[in-house]
C-alpha positions as CSV (number, residue, x, y, z in Angstrom):
1,X,223.5,28.3,185.6
2,X,221.2,31.0,186.9
3,X,222.8,32.9,189.7
4,X,226.3,32.4,188.3
5,X,228.6,35.4,187.8
6,X,231.3,34.8,185.1
7,X,234.7,36.5,184.8
8,X,236.6,36.1,181.6
9,X,240.2,35.4,182.3
10,X,242.5,37.5,180.1
11,X,245.7,35.8,179.2
12,X,248.4,37.6,177.4
13,X,251.1,35.4,175.8
14,X,250.6,32.7,178.5
15,X,250.4,35.1,181.5
16,X,247.2,36.1,183.2
17,X,246.8,39.9,183.2
18,X,246.6,41.8,186.5
19,X,243.2,43.1,185.5
20,X,241.8,39.6,185.6
21,X,242.5,39.5,189.4
22,X,240.9,42.9,189.8
23,X,237.7,41.7,188.0
24,X,237.7,38.5,190.0
25,X,237.7,40.5,193.2
26,X,234.8,42.5,191.9
27,X,233.0,39.4,190.7
28,X,233.4,37.8,194.1
29,X,231.5,40.8,195.7
30,X,228.7,40.6,193.1
31,X,228.3,36.9,193.3
32,X,228.0,37.0,197.1
33,X,225.5,39.8,197.0
34,X,223.4,37.7,194.7
35,X,223.9,34.5,196.7
36,X,225.4,32.9,193.6
37,X,228.7,31.4,192.6
38,X,231.7,33.0,190.8
39,X,233.0,31.1,187.8
40,X,236.3,32.0,186.0
41,X,236.1,31.3,182.2
42,X,239.4,30.3,180.6
43,X,239.6,30.0,176.8
44,X,242.5,28.4,174.8
45,X,244.8,25.5,174.5
46,X,246.3,24.5,177.9
47,X,243.6,26.4,179.7
48,X,243.7,24.0,182.6
49,X,247.2,25.2,183.6
50,X,245.7,28.5,184.8
51,X,243.1,27.0,187.1
52,X,245.4,26.8,190.2
53,X,245.9,30.6,190.2
54,X,242.1,31.4,190.1
55,X,241.2,30.5,193.6
56,X,239.0,33.6,194.1
57,X,236.5,31.8,191.9
58,X,234.2,28.9,193.1
59,X,234.9,27.1,189.8
60,X,236.7,27.3,186.5
61,X,235.0,26.8,183.2
62,X,237.6,25.6,180.7
63,X,237.3,25.7,176.9
64,X,240.3,24.2,175.1
65,X,240.4,24.6,171.3
66,X,243.2,25.4,168.9
67,X,241.3,28.2,167.4
68,X,241.4,30.0,170.8
69,X,245.2,30.1,170.9
70,X,245.2,33.9,170.4
71,X,242.6,36.4,171.7
72,X,240.9,37.2,168.4
73,X,237.6,38.9,169.4
74,X,235.4,37.3,166.8
75,X,236.7,33.8,167.7
76,X,236.3,34.4,171.5
77,X,232.8,35.8,170.9
78,X,231.7,32.7,169.0
79,X,233.0,30.4,171.7
80,X,231.4,32.3,174.5
81,X,228.1,32.5,172.5
82,X,228.0,28.7,172.5
83,X,228.7,28.1,176.2
84,X,226.6,31.0,177.7
85,X,223.2,29.5,176.7
86,X,224.3,26.1,178.3
87,X,224.5,27.6,181.8
88,X,222.7,30.9,181.6
89,X,224.8,33.0,183.9
90,X,223.4,36.2,185.3
91,X,226.3,38.3,184.2
92,X,229.7,38.1,182.4
93,X,232.4,40.5,183.5
94,X,235.0,41.1,180.8
95,X,238.3,42.9,181.5
96,X,238.3,45.9,179.2
97,X,241.8,46.3,177.7
98,X,243.2,46.6,174.2
99,X,243.1,42.8,174.0
100,X,239.4,42.5,174.7
101,X,238.0,45.9,173.8
102,X,235.9,44.6,170.9
103,X,234.8,41.3,172.5
104,X,231.9,42.6,174.7
105,X,229.9,44.3,171.9
106,X,230.5,41.4,169.5
107,X,229.3,38.9,172.0
108,X,226.3,40.9,173.2
109,X,225.2,41.5,169.5
110,X,225.5,37.8,168.7
111,X,223.4,36.8,171.7
112,X,221.1,39.8,171.6
113,X,221.7,40.5,175.3
114,X,222.4,43.8,177.2
115,X,225.9,45.2,177.1
116,X,227.4,47.9,179.4
117,X,230.9,49.1,178.6
118,X,233.5,51.2,180.5
119,X,232.3,50.1,183.9
120,X,234.1,51.6,186.9
121,X,232.1,49.4,189.3
122,X,229.3,46.9,189.5
123,X,227.1,46.6,192.6
124,X,223.8,44.8,193.4
125,X,220.6,46.7,194.0
126,X,217.2,45.0,194.4
127,X,218.7,41.7,193.2
128,X,220.2,43.1,190.0
129,X,223.7,44.1,189.0
130,X,224.0,47.9,188.5
131,X,227.0,49.3,186.7
132,X,228.6,52.6,187.3
133,X,230.1,53.5,183.9
134,X,231.6,56.4,182.0
135,X,230.5,57.9,178.7
136,X,231.9,60.3,176.2
137,X,235.5,59.8,177.2
138,X,234.8,60.3,180.9
139,X,232.7,63.4,180.6
140,X,229.5,61.7,181.8
141,X,229.0,59.1,184.5
142,X,225.9,56.9,184.5
143,X,224.3,54.1,186.5
144,X,223.0,51.4,184.2
145,X,220.7,48.5,185.2
146,X,220.3,45.8,182.5
147,X,216.7,44.7,182.2
148,X,217.4,41.1,181.3
149,X,220.0,38.4,181.9
150,X,222.6,37.4,181.0
151,X,224.2,40.8,180.7
152,X,227.7,41.6,179.6
153,X,229.8,44.2,181.4
154,X,233.2,45.6,180.1
155,X,235.2,46.4,183.3
156,X,237.8,49.1,183.3
157,X,241.2,48.6,185.0
158,X,241.4,49.8,188.6
159,X,238.1,48.5,189.9
160,X,239.7,46.6,192.8
161,X,243.3,46.0,193.9
162,X,244.6,42.8,192.1
163,X,245.8,41.4,195.4
164,X,242.1,40.9,196.4
165,X,241.6,38.6,193.5
166,X,244.7,36.5,194.1
167,X,243.7,33.5,196.2
168,X,245.7,30.3,196.6
169,X,243.1,27.6,196.2
170,X,242.3,24.9,193.7
171,X,238.8,25.5,192.4
172,X,236.8,22.8,190.7
173,X,237.4,22.7,186.9
174,X,234.7,21.9,184.4
175,X,235.5,21.4,180.7
176,X,233.1,22.7,178.2
177,X,233.2,22.0,174.4
178,X,232.6,24.3,171.5
179,X,232.4,23.8,167.7
180,X,234.6,26.4,165.9
181,X,235.5,26.6,162.3
182,X,239.2,26.4,161.3
183,X,239.1,29.6,159.3
184,X,237.9,33.1,160.2
185,X,237.8,36.3,158.1
186,X,239.9,38.0,160.8
187,X,243.1,36.2,161.6
188,X,245.9,36.8,164.0
189,X,249.2,37.6,162.2
190,X,251.6,38.3,165.0
191,X,252.7,40.6,167.9
192,X,254.4,43.9,167.5
193,X,257.2,43.8,169.9
194,X,258.4,46.9,171.8
195,X,261.8,48.2,171.1
196,X,264.6,46.2,172.6
197,X,265.4,47.5,176.1
198,X,262.2,49.5,176.4
199,X,260.5,49.7,179.8
200,X,257.1,48.5,180.9
201,X,255.5,51.7,182.1
202,X,252.7,49.8,183.9
203,X,255.3,48.5,186.4
204,X,257.1,51.8,187.1
205,X,256.7,53.5,190.5
206,X,257.7,56.9,189.1
207,X,256.5,58.3,185.7
208,X,257.4,61.6,184.0
209,X,254.7,62.2,181.4
210,X,255.1,64.7,178.5
211,X,252.4,66.3,176.4
212,X,252.1,69.0,173.7
213,X,253.6,71.5,176.1
214,X,257.0,69.9,175.6
215,X,256.9,71.7,172.2
216,X,259.8,69.9,170.4
217,X,261.1,66.4,170.3
218,X,264.5,67.5,171.6
219,X,262.9,68.8,174.8
220,X,261.9,65.2,175.7
221,X,265.5,64.9,176.9
222,X,264.6,67.3,179.8
223,X,261.9,64.8,181.0
224,X,264.3,61.9,180.6
225,X,266.9,63.5,182.7
226,X,264.4,64.2,185.5
227,X,263.0,60.7,185.3
228,X,266.5,59.3,185.6
229,X,267.2,61.4,188.6
230,X,263.9,60.2,190.2
231,X,264.6,56.6,189.3
232,X,261.6,56.4,187.0
233,X,260.7,56.4,183.3
234,X,259.2,58.8,180.7
235,X,255.8,58.3,179.1
236,X,253.5,60.5,177.1
237,X,250.0,61.5,175.9
238,X,248.7,60.5,172.5
239,X,249.8,63.7,170.6
240,X,253.4,63.0,171.6
241,X,253.1,59.4,170.5
242,X,251.4,60.3,167.2
243,X,254.3,62.5,166.4
244,X,256.7,59.6,167.2
245,X,258.6,61.5,169.9
246,X,258.1,58.4,172.0
247,X,257.3,54.8,171.1
248,X,253.7,53.5,171.3
249,X,254.6,51.4,174.4
250,X,255.0,54.7,176.3
251,X,251.5,56.0,175.7
252,X,249.2,56.5,178.6
253,X,245.4,56.7,178.2
254,X,242.4,54.8,177.0
255,X,244.1,53.9,173.7
256,X,247.4,53.2,175.5
257,X,248.4,51.9,178.9
258,X,246.7,52.2,182.2
259,X,249.2,53.1,184.9
260,X,249.1,53.5,188.7
261,X,252.5,54.7,189.8
262,X,253.4,56.2,193.2
263,X,254.3,59.5,191.5
264,X,253.0,60.8,188.2
265,X,254.5,64.1,186.9
266,X,252.4,65.5,184.1
267,X,254.5,68.0,182.1
268,X,252.6,70.1,179.6
269,X,249.6,67.8,179.5
270,X,246.2,69.5,179.3
271,X,244.3,66.6,180.9
272,X,242.0,65.3,178.2
273,X,239.5,62.7,179.6
274,X,241.1,60.0,177.4
275,X,244.5,60.6,179.1
276,X,243.1,61.0,182.6
277,X,241.5,57.6,182.4
278,X,244.9,56.1,182.0
279,X,246.6,57.7,185.1
280,X,244.0,59.0,187.5
281,X,244.7,56.1,189.9
282,X,248.3,57.3,190.6
283,X,249.0,57.8,194.3
284,X,250.4,61.3,193.8
285,X,249.9,63.5,190.7
286,X,251.9,66.6,190.1
287,X,251.1,68.8,187.1
288,X,253.0,71.6,185.4
289,X,251.2,73.7,182.8
290,X,251.1,77.3,181.6
291,X,247.3,77.3,181.5
292,X,245.8,77.7,185.0
293,X,242.5,76.4,183.6
294,X,244.0,73.2,182.3
295,X,241.7,70.2,183.3
296,X,244.8,68.3,184.6
297,X,244.7,70.6,187.6
298,X,241.3,69.2,188.5
299,X,242.8,65.8,189.4
300,X,246.3,66.8,190.4
301,X,247.3,66.8,194.0
302,X,249.8,69.5,193.4
303,X,249.9,71.9,190.5
304,X,252.4,74.5,189.1
305,X,251.4,77.2,186.7
306,X,254.5,78.0,184.7
307,X,256.9,77.1,181.9
308,X,258.0,73.5,182.2
309,X,261.1,74.3,180.1
310,X,262.3,76.4,183.0
311,X,260.9,74.5,185.9
312,X,261.9,70.9,184.9
313,X,265.7,71.6,184.8
314,X,265.5,73.3,188.2
315,X,263.6,70.3,189.6
316,X,266.2,67.9,188.2
317,X,269.0,70.0,189.8
318,X,267.3,69.9,193.2
319,X,266.6,66.2,193.0
320,X,270.3,65.5,192.2
321,X,271.5,67.8,195.0
322,X,269.2,66.0,197.4
323,X,270.5,62.6,196.5
324,X,274.1,63.8,196.8
325,X,273.4,65.3,200.3
326,X,271.8,62.0,201.4
């Protein structure tokens, strides 16, 4: 209905992603500023089971259909394109991750409505949602005001703390129906599992990240020793992953993982916008690079200009000595 703000609930293998709660917190602010209601949209079989954890919303719109079992963008877009005209929300906020990256533009094209991607924030000005978004890999920031409704917004991770969107309450649930075909040109084939025993870098408090400056695959061991001494894990920028020096599950950036550790050590990473978008929310960023003009120093809290192959072993030794003394 007019005045409603919708948030798409991202579910990953039966678990609601943290970014959903971030976007719910943002959606709550937008809905209140517009004197409207906030609705969480849940797609898929067993959708009703998620309702109890979505108390930040005023209500839950539930669409249960076997074709929605996996988050295939074309299928999700078709389902949303059927229910949006029924209620005419003012805006739909979609968490922007690898799972839903293609959904926003597909849906907007199908409905011929405005679409704003890569949003860092959405606020209300003169009764309209205004998005603050990034362009060209973070090189340009723009404020965008859609000129018609409904509008679709792709929301980047980190817009709000997820705790703000976690509310223990039982919102009203409304079931909506859709008519979906049984076959689609694009089909879900399966998940690519990370290597056994691999870590989830999005949950690590300390990350030691390596870039081109690590020079050779055998030098990754220096970062691993430092990470072990600090009680953290090793991750990397895309060039390191592309050369298979680390598995894809360790990639940080817009085409990898979004991380927010307490400490992020950037070793030999120049600071390309695509990488920075994945780690700029870290509480403390320390960068080591031989180039004093490297862009990573623009966001680092502390920077060291020097050879990481000399500095990292010295750091590891000092960390171990400090732990022994304690």
